[in-house]
C-alpha positions as CSV (number, residue, x, y, z in Angstrom):
1,M,-54.1,5.7,33.9
2,L,-51.9,6.5,30.9
3,T,-52.4,4.5,27.8
4,P,-49.1,3.1,26.4
5,A,-48.0,4.8,23.2
6,A,-48.3,2.7,20.1
7,P,-45.0,1.4,18.9
8,P,-43.6,3.4,15.9
9,V,-44.3,2.0,12.5
10,V,-40.9,1.3,10.8
11,A,-40.7,0.3,7.2
12,A,-39.1,-3.1,6.7
13,A,-36.6,-1.5,4.3
14,A,-35.0,0.2,7.3
15,F,-33.6,-3.2,8.4
16,A,-32.7,-4.5,5.0
17,P,-29.2,-5.8,4.3
18,L,-26.8,-2.9,4.0
19,R,-25.4,-1.7,0.7
20,H,-22.4,-3.8,-0.4
21,H,-19.6,-3.2,-2.8
22,A,-20.0,-6.6,-4.5
23,R,-16.3,-6.9,-5.1
24,F,-15.8,-9.9,-2.8
25,P,-17.9,-11.9,-0.3
26,Y,-17.3,-12.1,3.4
27,S,-14.7,-14.9,4.3
28,A,-13.4,-15.8,7.7
29,I,-9.6,-16.2,7.6
30,V,-9.9,-19.5,9.5
31,D,-12.0,-21.1,6.8
32,R,-9.7,-20.7,3.7
33,P,-7.5,-22.9,1.7
34,H,-4.1,-23.7,3.2
35,Y,-0.9,-23.0,1.2
36,R,2.6,-21.6,1.7
37,W,4.9,-19.0,0.3
38,P,8.1,-20.0,-1.5
39,K,10.5,-22.3,0.5
40,G,7.7,-23.1,2.9
41,A,7.5,-19.6,4.5
42,G,4.3,-18.8,6.3
43,L,4.8,-15.0,6.3
44,A,5.5,-12.7,3.3
45,V,6.8,-9.3,4.1
46,Y,7.2,-6.3,1.8
47,L,8.2,-2.7,1.9
48,G,5.8,-0.3,0.3
49,F,8.1,2.7,-0.3
50,N,6.2,5.8,-1.4
51,L,8.0,8.3,-3.7
52,E,5.7,11.3,-4.1
53,H,5.9,14.8,-5.6
54,F,3.7,17.7,-4.6
55,A,2.8,20.9,-6.5
56,F,4.2,24.1,-5.1
57,G,1.6,26.5,-4.0
58,E,-1.4,24.3,-4.5
59,G,-3.0,21.0,-3.8
60,M,-3.0,18.4,-1.0
61,G,-0.2,17.1,1.2
62,A,0.6,15.8,4.7
63,R,1.5,18.7,7.0
64,L,4.2,19.2,9.6
65,G,2.6,22.4,10.9
66,P,-0.6,24.3,10.5
67,M,-1.6,25.1,6.9
68,C,-0.4,28.5,5.8
69,P,-1.5,30.7,2.9
70,E,0.0,29.5,-0.3
71,P,2.8,29.2,-1.1
72,D,3.0,27.0,2.0
73,V,6.8,26.9,2.1
74,L,7.1,25.0,5.5
75,N,5.0,22.0,4.5
76,Y,6.1,21.8,0.8
77,A,9.8,21.9,1.8
78,W,9.3,19.3,4.6
79,R,7.8,16.9,2.1
80,E,10.5,17.6,-0.5
81,Y,13.2,16.6,2.0
82,G,12.1,13.1,1.3
83,N,13.1,13.2,-2.4
84,R,16.4,15.1,-1.8
85,V,17.7,13.4,1.3
86,G,15.4,10.8,3.0
87,A,14.8,8.5,0.0
88,W,18.5,8.2,-0.7
89,R,19.3,7.3,3.0
90,C,16.6,4.7,2.9
91,L,17.9,3.3,-0.3
92,E,21.3,2.9,1.3
93,L,19.7,1.0,4.2
94,F,17.6,-1.3,1.9
95,E,20.7,-2.0,-0.1
96,R,22.9,-2.8,3.0
97,L,20.3,-5.3,4.3
98,G,19.5,-6.7,0.9
99,L,15.9,-5.8,1.0
100,P,13.8,-5.4,-2.1
101,A,11.2,-2.7,-2.2
102,G,7.8,-2.1,-3.9
103,V,8.2,1.5,-5.0
104,L,4.9,3.4,-5.2
105,A,5.9,6.3,-7.5
106,N,4.2,9.5,-8.7
107,T,5.0,9.9,-12.4
108,A,5.5,13.7,-11.7
109,L,8.9,12.5,-10.4
110,Y,10.1,11.8,-13.9
111,D,9.9,15.6,-14.5
112,H,11.3,16.6,-11.1
113,C,14.0,14.1,-10.1
114,P,14.1,11.1,-12.6
115,E,17.4,10.0,-11.1
116,L,15.6,9.0,-7.9
117,I,13.3,6.5,-9.6
118,A,16.2,5.3,-11.7
119,A,18.3,4.5,-8.6
120,F,15.5,2.1,-7.3
121,V,15.0,0.6,-10.8
122,A,18.7,-0.1,-11.1
123,R,18.7,-2.3,-8.0
124,G,15.7,-4.3,-9.3
125,D,12.9,-2.9,-7.3
126,E,9.3,-3.1,-8.4
127,L,7.6,0.0,-9.7
128,I,3.9,0.4,-8.7
129,G,1.5,3.0,-10.1
130,H,0.7,5.7,-7.6
131,G,-0.9,8.4,-9.7
132,H,0.8,11.5,-11.2
133,T,1.0,13.5,-8.0
134,N,-0.2,13.3,-4.4
135,S,-1.4,16.8,-4.6
136,E,-4.6,15.4,-6.1
137,Q,-7.2,12.8,-5.2
138,Q,-8.2,10.1,-7.7
139,G,-11.8,9.5,-6.5
140,V,-13.1,12.9,-7.7
141,L,-12.2,12.1,-11.4
142,D,-14.9,11.1,-13.9
143,A,-14.5,7.7,-15.6
144,D,-12.7,9.1,-18.7
145,A,-10.2,11.1,-16.6
146,E,-9.6,8.2,-14.2
147,L,-8.9,5.8,-17.1
148,A,-6.5,8.4,-18.7
149,L,-4.6,8.6,-15.4
150,L,-4.3,4.8,-15.1
151,Q,-3.1,4.5,-18.7
152,H,-0.7,7.5,-18.4
153,C,1.0,6.0,-15.4
154,R,1.5,2.6,-17.1
155,D,2.8,4.1,-20.3
156,R,5.1,6.6,-18.6
157,M,6.7,4.0,-16.3
158,Q,7.1,1.7,-19.3
159,S,8.7,4.3,-21.5
160,H,11.0,5.8,-18.9
161,S,11.9,2.8,-16.7
162,G,11.2,-0.2,-18.9
163,Q,8.8,-1.6,-16.3
164,T,5.0,-2.0,-16.9
165,P,3.5,-1.7,-13.4
166,A,1.2,-4.6,-12.4
167,G,0.0,-2.9,-9.2
168,W,-1.7,0.3,-8.2
169,L,-2.1,2.4,-5.0
170,S,-4.3,5.5,-5.5
171,P,-3.1,8.9,-4.3
172,W,-4.6,9.2,-0.8
173,I,-6.2,5.8,-1.3
174,S,-9.0,7.6,-3.0
175,E,-11.2,5.4,-5.3
176,S,-14.2,6.0,-7.4
177,P,-16.9,3.3,-7.6
178,L,-15.3,2.2,-10.9
179,T,-11.6,2.0,-9.9
180,P,-11.2,-1.8,-9.7
181,D,-13.0,-2.1,-13.1
182,L,-10.8,0.5,-14.7
183,L,-7.6,-1.0,-13.2
184,Q,-8.4,-4.4,-14.6
185,E,-9.3,-3.0,-18.0
186,S,-6.1,-1.0,-18.1
187,G,-4.0,-4.1,-17.6
188,Y,-3.2,-3.8,-13.8
189,R,-3.2,-7.1,-12.0
190,Y,-3.5,-6.0,-8.3
191,N,-4.8,-3.2,-6.2
192,L,-3.3,-2.0,-2.8
193,N,-6.1,0.3,-1.8
194,W,-8.1,-2.1,0.4
195,S,-6.8,-2.9,3.9
196,H,-9.4,-5.4,4.8
197,D,-7.4,-8.6,5.1
198,D,-4.0,-10.3,5.9
199,Q,-4.2,-12.5,2.7
200,P,-4.6,-11.6,-1.0
201,V,-8.2,-11.5,-2.0
202,R,-9.7,-11.7,-5.5
203,M,-11.9,-8.7,-6.4
204,Q,-14.6,-9.0,-9.0
205,T,-14.9,-6.5,-11.9
206,R,-17.6,-5.7,-14.3
207,S,-15.8,-7.6,-17.2
208,G,-16.0,-10.8,-15.2
209,A,-12.2,-11.0,-14.8
210,S,-10.7,-10.7,-11.3
211,L,-8.2,-8.2,-9.8
212,W,-6.1,-9.2,-6.8
213,S,-6.3,-7.1,-3.7
214,I,-2.9,-7.3,-2.0
215,P,-2.9,-6.3,1.7
216,Y,-1.5,-2.7,2.2
217,P,-1.2,-1.5,5.8
218,Q,-2.9,1.4,7.5
219,E,-1.4,0.6,11.0
220,V,2.2,-0.3,10.0
221,N,2.3,2.9,8.0
222,D,4.2,6.0,9.0
223,I,1.7,8.6,7.9
224,P,-1.3,7.6,10.1
225,M,1.0,6.7,13.0
226,I,3.5,9.5,12.9
227,V,1.5,12.4,11.4
228,A,-2.0,11.6,12.6
229,R,-1.3,9.8,16.0
230,Q,2.0,11.7,16.6
231,M,3.9,8.5,17.4
232,D,7.6,8.8,18.1
233,G,10.1,7.2,15.8
234,K,11.2,4.6,18.3
235,D,7.7,3.6,19.0
236,F,6.9,3.2,15.3
237,A,9.9,1.0,15.0
238,Q,8.7,-1.1,17.9
239,L,5.3,-1.3,16.3
240,I,6.9,-2.8,13.2
241,I,8.8,-5.4,15.3
242,D,5.8,-6.3,17.4
243,H,3.5,-6.6,14.4
244,F,6.1,-8.8,12.6
245,D,6.7,-11.1,15.6
246,E,3.0,-11.6,16.2
247,M,2.2,-12.3,12.5
248,L,5.2,-14.7,12.3
249,E,3.8,-16.6,15.3
250,Q,0.3,-16.6,13.8
251,S,1.5,-18.0,10.5
252,A,3.5,-20.7,12.3
253,Q,0.6,-21.8,14.5
254,S,-2.3,-21.5,12.0
255,S,-1.9,-24.8,10.2
256,Q,-0.4,-23.6,6.9
257,Q,-2.2,-20.3,6.9
258,P,-0.1,-17.9,4.9
259,L,-0.1,-14.2,5.8
260,V,1.1,-10.9,4.3
261,M,2.7,-8.0,6.2
262,G,3.3,-4.7,4.4
263,I,5.4,-1.9,5.8
264,A,4.3,1.5,4.3
265,L,7.0,4.2,4.4
266,H,7.4,7.8,3.2
267,P,10.9,9.2,3.1
268,Y,10.0,12.7,4.3
269,L,9.0,11.0,7.5
270,I,11.0,7.8,8.0
271,G,14.0,9.3,6.2
272,Q,14.6,11.9,8.9
273,P,17.8,10.8,10.6
274,Y,16.5,10.0,14.1
275,R,13.6,8.0,12.7
276,L,15.9,6.2,10.2
277,R,18.0,5.0,13.1
278,H,15.0,3.3,14.6
279,L,13.8,2.0,11.3
280,R,17.2,0.4,10.9
281,R,16.7,-1.5,14.1
282,A,13.3,-2.8,13.0
283,L,14.5,-3.9,9.6
284,E,17.5,-5.6,10.9
285,H,15.2,-7.6,13.2
286,I,13.2,-8.8,10.2
287,A,16.3,-9.4,8.0
288,R,17.6,-11.8,10.7
289,A,14.4,-13.8,10.5
290,R,14.7,-13.8,6.7
291,D,18.3,-15.0,6.9
292,Q,17.1,-17.9,9.0
293,G,14.5,-18.8,6.4
294,D,11.5,-17.9,8.5
295,V,10.0,-15.3,6.2
296,W,9.7,-14.5,2.5
297,F,10.9,-10.9,2.1
298,T,9.5,-9.9,-1.3
299,T,7.4,-7.3,-3.3
300,P,3.7,-7.0,-3.8
301,G,4.0,-8.0,-7.4
302,A,5.8,-11.3,-6.5
303,I,3.0,-12.0,-4.0
304,C,0.4,-11.4,-6.7
305,E,2.3,-13.7,-9.1
306,H,2.6,-16.5,-6.5
307,V,-1.1,-16.6,-5.6
308,D,-2.3,-16.2,-9.2
309,G,-0.4,-19.4,-10.0
310,L,-1.8,-21.6,-7.2
311,E,-4.2,-24.2,-8.3
312,I,-5.9,-24.2,-4.9
313,L,-6.9,-20.6,-5.4
314,R,-8.3,-21.0,-8.9
315,E,-11.7,-19.4,-9.5
316,K,-14.4,-22.0,-9.7
């Protein structure tokens, strides 16, 4: 008769609580304070419109086709279409529907095509820091280099556009362990990197001051859907509509529970004519609800300003 093997000895540490970021605690959305957006709206919607510039012959970037030896003309030129054509077509659409935008801009565009940023600033859109170029990742920088990047983007937007950005989205959503601390210490008020919630959440920093995390989408986002999942333009537009309709219903049925829906767009993708036609259908659907007073169509900065001023959300 075989003797049963002794159970393995496992150190208690193997089952200890997992490493945590310590930026915010767990919080179930059903257990939070109730409040509303301006004019009693339950759903806030914003456009996160990414204006990006890529180095020729080097660096990172989304790809239309297989990577070629540098200079990779195919993929560089496809992305550049967004700055030359797609962004201008999107701007016309936003203007016709009266939709504000949160413009996530690489500061390299001030060297490459400053008139593009100026066109969005002229219509009153919010500028949001998005690094110098999306050819590079932020998370690989040491603390001094990362701080210099954050300060450079703030200063350059202020000097060229007259706007000091309150918000930040890292190129490729690449953070270092210190990014929230450095953002707060550089004067930024909110971060778009975290996609963990449908409401704004306070992030703790090493100074003791807080930094707002405003929801930024990774599903209602044309890069992961169209590039990674190869979703067709009409299906992406329907995704926007379905997501909006469901969130609007949730915000109406959840006893004063406010929600945030971001729509992340890149003009080299969504500005292609056949995709733009479908985007128009989706945004017209949302604009009709806005005109009926059902939603607050706004910018991330306005969302941050609103929650930061609510007594019910004051830090204890």
